[in-house]
C-alpha positions, 0 to 999 in steps of 0.5 A: 305712692312713688311709683318707680320704673324698674325697666332701666335696672331690669335693662342694665341686668340684661346688658350684663348677660352678654359679657358673662363668659365664666358661669363657675367664676366668684361673685361678691356673694359668699359661695355663690358663683355667676352661675348660681347668681344667674340662677337666682336673678332668672326666679326673682324676675319670676316671683317679682312678675307674679307679685306685681301681677297679684298671682302666685307668691310662693315662687322663691328664687334659687341660687343654684346653677345646676338649676340654669339650663342651657337656654339662660341667654334667651330665657332671663332677658325676657323674664327681666322684660316681662318684670319690669312691664308688670311692675309699669302697671300702677295696680302692682304698686296697691294692696297687697301681694306675695313674693317668694312666700312673704306678704308685702304691700305692692309699693314694698314689693315693687321696691324689693324688686327694683333693689334686687335688680340693682344690687344683683346687677352690681354683683353681676358687673363686678363678677364680669369685670363690667362697668355699672351705674345707676340712675339717681331716681333709682339709686335712692330709692334703694338706698333709703330701701336698704338704710331702713335696716342697717342701723342698731338693732335691725340684726334681725330684719336683715337676716336673709336680706343683707350681710352685716353692713361694709363700713364705707366713707360718708363721702363715698359715692352712693352707689358704694354707701348702697352696696356697703349697706347690703354687705358687700365691699364696694372694693371687691374683686374676682382675683 
């Protein structure tokens, strides 16, 4: 079992929040505004922190800017920090847990949470015109996770998780290949 540190990805997301100036702006996620994306990040932070602690498990992360509230700039960083800290406990990575109503092994729950932070961090960075980078270990773990859902015959397993893969050259940077596998165009821009 590999225990991954979600802290760097959570901190990157927190840093990106400072660059948000338009909650109504588009994101690489179809029909999802920046505000909708932030609401989703807020909810997934809580849901996956609870999954690490093996409590609750039915909380689902919406994507609805009208639920974001005025205190999101203070609340989301706190929840991201709580998420990262919860997954630093080795017990979070063992046994079974539940997130978003889905039961899954703790080790898989941690990787899913990390992938959510990385993919949605990229979404937010692109939507707000900010740079985005990922450390090699995190990037490799996320790419390995997403790649298992990308081959022929995996369409049903992608439902609700990822869009159809976007073709990216084999020699493209690993981040671009990860983004393509998630169903996003690495060259996306808001305008």
